[in-house]
C-alpha positions as CSV (number, residue, x, y, z in Angstrom):
1,M,-31.8,-12.9,-1.2
2,G,-29.2,-15.4,-2.4
3,C,-26.9,-14.7,0.6
4,N,-24.5,-17.6,1.4
5,H,-23.6,-16.0,4.8
6,D,-19.9,-15.8,3.8
7,C,-19.3,-12.2,4.7
8,S,-15.6,-12.5,3.8
9,S,-16.3,-12.4,0.1
10,C,-19.2,-9.9,0.2
11,S,-19.2,-6.1,0.0
12,S,-22.9,-5.6,0.8
13,S,-23.6,-3.3,3.7
14,C,-26.4,-5.4,5.3
15,K,-27.0,-5.3,9.0
16,E,-25.6,-8.8,9.6
17,N,-22.4,-8.0,7.7
18,N,-21.9,-4.7,9.6
19,N,-22.3,-6.2,13.0
20,E,-19.9,-9.0,12.4
21,D,-16.2,-8.3,13.1
22,L,-14.3,-10.1,10.4
23,H,-10.8,-8.9,11.4
24,E,-8.2,-11.7,11.6
25,A,-6.1,-12.0,14.8
26,L,-2.6,-10.6,14.5
27,N,0.2,-13.1,15.0
28,Q,0.5,-13.5,18.8
29,Y,4.2,-12.5,18.8
30,S,3.5,-9.2,17.1
31,S,2.3,-5.8,18.0
32,V,1.3,-3.3,15.3
33,K,0.2,0.1,16.5
34,K,-1.0,1.7,13.2
35,V,-1.9,0.0,9.9
36,I,-2.2,2.2,6.8
37,G,-3.4,0.8,3.4
38,V,-2.0,2.3,0.2
39,V,-4.5,1.9,-2.6
40,S,-5.3,2.9,-6.1
41,G,-8.2,2.4,-8.4
42,K,-6.0,1.3,-11.3
43,G,-2.5,0.0,-11.9
44,G,0.6,1.9,-13.0
45,V,0.2,5.1,-10.9
46,G,3.0,4.4,-8.5
47,K,1.3,2.8,-5.5
48,S,4.3,0.6,-4.6
49,L,6.6,3.6,-5.0
50,V,4.5,5.6,-2.5
51,T,4.3,2.7,-0.1
52,S,8.1,2.3,-0.2
53,M,8.8,6.0,0.2
54,L,6.3,6.4,3.1
55,A,7.9,3.5,4.9
56,V,11.4,5.0,4.3
57,T,10.3,8.4,5.5
58,M,8.6,7.0,8.7
59,N,11.7,5.0,9.4
60,R,13.9,8.1,9.1
61,M,11.6,9.7,11.7
62,G,12.6,7.0,14.2
63,K,9.5,4.9,13.9
64,S,9.5,1.1,13.7
65,V,8.1,0.3,10.2
66,A,6.9,-2.7,8.3
67,V,5.5,-3.3,4.8
68,L,3.0,-6.0,4.0
69,D,2.9,-6.5,0.2
70,A,-0.6,-7.6,-0.5
71,D,-0.1,-7.4,-4.3
72,I,0.3,-11.1,-4.6
73,T,0.3,-11.3,-8.4
74,G,2.4,-8.2,-9.0
75,P,4.8,-7.9,-6.0
76,S,7.4,-5.2,-6.3
77,I,8.3,-4.2,-2.7
78,P,11.4,-6.6,-2.4
79,K,12.7,-5.1,-5.7
80,A,12.5,-1.6,-4.4
81,F,14.5,-2.5,-1.3
82,G,16.9,-4.8,-3.0
83,R,15.9,-7.9,-1.1
84,T,16.2,-11.2,-2.8
85,Q,16.7,-13.8,0.0
86,R,13.8,-16.1,0.9
87,C,12.0,-15.8,4.2
88,M,12.8,-18.2,7.1
89,G,10.4,-19.7,9.5
90,S,10.4,-20.7,13.2
91,D,8.0,-22.3,15.7
92,E,6.5,-18.8,16.1
93,G,5.7,-18.2,12.5
94,I,7.3,-16.7,9.3
95,I,10.1,-14.3,9.9
96,P,9.9,-11.2,7.7
97,V,13.0,-10.0,5.8
98,E,14.6,-6.8,7.1
99,T,16.0,-4.1,4.8
100,E,19.4,-2.4,5.3
101,T,17.8,0.3,7.5
102,G,15.7,-2.1,9.5
103,I,12.3,-2.0,7.7
104,K,10.5,-5.3,7.9
105,I,8.9,-6.6,4.7
106,M,6.8,-9.5,3.7
107,S,6.0,-10.4,0.1
108,I,5.2,-13.4,-1.9
109,N,8.4,-12.9,-3.9
110,L,10.3,-13.7,-0.6
111,L,8.7,-17.2,-0.7
112,L,9.2,-18.1,-4.3
113,E,12.0,-20.1,-5.7
114,N,12.7,-17.4,-8.3
115,E,11.4,-13.8,-8.1
116,T,10.2,-14.0,-11.7
117,D,8.1,-17.1,-11.2
118,P,4.4,-16.1,-11.9
119,V,1.8,-16.6,-9.2
120,V,-1.0,-18.3,-11.2
121,W,-3.5,-18.7,-8.4
122,R,-7.3,-18.4,-8.1
123,S,-8.8,-15.8,-5.9
124,P,-9.3,-17.9,-2.7
125,M,-5.7,-18.8,-2.6
126,I,-4.5,-15.2,-3.1
127,T,-6.8,-13.8,-0.4
128,G,-5.8,-16.6,1.9
129,T,-2.2,-15.7,1.5
130,V,-2.8,-12.1,2.3
131,K,-4.5,-13.1,5.5
132,Q,-1.6,-15.3,6.4
133,F,0.8,-12.4,6.0
134,W,-1.1,-10.8,8.9
135,T,-1.7,-13.9,11.0
136,D,1.4,-16.0,10.5
137,V,4.2,-13.5,10.2
138,V,6.2,-12.6,13.3
139,W,6.2,-8.8,12.9
140,G,7.5,-8.0,16.4
141,D,6.9,-4.5,17.6
142,V,5.8,-2.2,14.8
143,D,4.8,1.5,15.0
144,Y,3.5,1.8,11.4
145,M,2.7,-0.9,9.0
146,F,2.0,0.0,5.3
147,V,-0.1,-2.4,3.3
148,D,0.7,-2.2,-0.4
149,M,-2.6,-3.2,-2.1
150,P,-3.3,-4.5,-5.6
151,P,-5.1,-2.0,-7.8
152,G,-8.9,-2.0,-8.1
153,T,-11.8,-2.8,-5.9
154,G,-11.9,-6.6,-6.2
155,D,-11.3,-9.6,-3.9
156,V,-7.9,-8.7,-2.5
157,P,-8.6,-5.1,-1.5
158,L,-12.0,-6.2,-0.1
159,T,-10.2,-8.9,1.9
160,V,-7.7,-6.4,3.3
161,F,-10.5,-4.0,4.3
162,Q,-12.4,-6.7,6.1
163,S,-9.6,-8.9,7.5
164,I,-7.0,-6.3,8.6
165,P,-7.9,-3.5,11.1
166,L,-6.9,-0.6,8.9
167,D,-6.5,2.8,10.6
168,G,-6.9,4.5,7.3
169,I,-5.9,4.5,3.6
170,V,-3.8,6.7,1.4
171,V,-5.0,6.9,-2.2
172,V,-2.4,7.2,-5.0
173,A,-3.4,8.9,-8.2
174,S,-1.9,10.6,-11.3
175,P,-3.1,13.8,-13.0
176,Q,-5.0,12.3,-15.9
177,E,-8.8,12.9,-16.0
178,L,-9.4,9.1,-16.3
179,V,-7.4,8.4,-13.1
180,G,-9.4,11.1,-11.3
181,M,-12.6,9.0,-12.0
182,I,-10.8,5.9,-10.8
183,V,-9.7,7.6,-7.6
184,E,-13.3,8.4,-6.8
185,K,-14.1,4.7,-7.0
186,A,-11.3,3.9,-4.4
187,V,-12.5,6.6,-2.1
188,K,-16.1,5.4,-2.4
189,M,-15.1,1.9,-1.6
190,A,-13.3,3.1,1.6
191,N,-16.4,5.0,2.6
192,M,-18.5,1.9,2.1
193,M,-16.1,-0.1,4.3
194,D,-16.0,2.7,7.0
195,V,-12.3,3.1,6.6
196,P,-11.0,6.7,6.9
197,V,-9.3,8.2,3.8
198,L,-6.2,9.9,5.2
199,G,-5.4,11.7,2.1
200,I,-4.3,11.5,-1.6
201,V,-0.8,11.4,-3.0
202,E,-0.6,12.5,-6.7
203,N,2.3,10.8,-8.4
204,M,3.9,12.1,-11.7
205,S,2.3,15.4,-10.9
206,Y,4.8,17.5,-12.8
207,F,8.3,17.6,-14.3
208,A,10.7,20.2,-13.0
209,C,13.3,21.3,-15.6
210,P,16.8,20.7,-14.0
211,E,18.2,23.8,-15.8
212,C,15.6,26.5,-15.0
213,G,13.3,24.9,-12.4
214,K,10.2,25.5,-14.4
215,R,7.4,23.0,-13.9
216,F,5.7,21.2,-16.8
217,S,2.4,19.3,-16.4
218,V,3.3,16.3,-18.6
219,F,0.1,14.5,-18.1
220,G,-2.2,17.5,-18.0
221,E,-3.4,19.8,-15.3
222,S,-4.1,18.2,-11.9
223,H,-7.7,17.7,-10.6
224,V,-6.6,16.1,-7.3
225,D,-7.4,19.2,-5.2
226,E,-11.0,19.2,-6.4
227,I,-11.4,15.5,-5.8
228,A,-10.0,15.8,-2.3
229,E,-12.3,18.7,-1.5
230,K,-15.3,16.8,-2.9
231,Y,-14.7,13.9,-0.5
232,G,-13.6,15.9,2.5
233,T,-10.0,14.7,2.5
234,R,-6.7,16.3,1.7
235,V,-3.8,16.2,-0.7
236,L,-0.8,14.8,1.2
237,A,1.8,15.3,-1.5
238,K,2.4,15.9,-5.2
239,L,5.3,13.9,-6.4
240,P,7.3,15.0,-9.5
241,I,8.7,12.8,-12.3
242,D,12.2,12.2,-11.0
243,S,14.6,10.0,-12.9
244,E,16.9,9.7,-9.9
245,L,14.0,8.4,-7.8
246,A,13.1,5.9,-10.5
247,K,16.7,4.8,-10.7
248,S,16.9,4.3,-7.0
249,V,13.9,2.0,-7.0
250,D,15.1,0.0,-10.0
251,N,18.4,-0.5,-8.3
252,G,16.8,-1.6,-5.0
253,R,18.1,1.5,-3.2
254,V,14.9,3.4,-2.4
255,E,16.1,3.7,1.2
256,F,19.0,5.8,0.2
257,F,17.3,8.3,-2.1
258,E,18.0,11.7,-0.8
259,G,14.8,13.4,-1.7
260,N,12.2,14.4,0.9
261,Y,9.0,14.5,-1.1
262,L,6.9,12.8,1.5
263,D,8.2,14.3,4.7
264,E,5.2,16.5,5.1
265,A,2.8,13.6,4.3
266,A,4.4,11.4,6.9
267,E,4.1,14.2,9.5
268,K,0.4,14.5,8.7
269,L,-0.1,10.7,9.0
């Protein structure tokens, strides 16, 4: 009752919705083998950090990697990779910017006059832009594309789930009890959309003393293992609080951070 037959803005699991393929066609000059969404139920847990590090780790493994920054109002991928130039276009479409090690990235900040200009758009414009990053960008041949999603379970995550053929998602969390509850919301949304949950990455899991190596649970004891078991998924990694990693991201040098925190996670993916 009250259906307007616009499945692109609806999360209901009705028969008509389930039978209709809403995936947008990839740019004709592109080939993307695997698409992995990186999600979180709330902001501030390090989703863009994990996206960047997974892309860097996969790239070091010899894979062709791309990052689609779907966080239109809070883009941070270009900053992490130190890219400030604007994207160029051709008759084939928009050309993504490449990082120093060859990772292709597309973000709204690569189209703005100034990277600090706010994107004050209503939802239809934002979701339309995310779709265009899939349909209008000349990605070329890509083995793994990581989609950095905005937090929550609203319009943009729903658009990504319905418009882009995700092979699975990685959920990013932090140890707080509150975040654990939010993680469950993200996992349940993925289950509703029939997208596999590939695993959970817990960020800010602990702090290791540089003098003695002892670990301290700054944000309380982790519950991520219990959550993963409850939903039949796995913990891919537990990232520490690392000031050197934070410095690398702030300086646009995430590609050259020497840590290997996500090597095992990338192997599992």
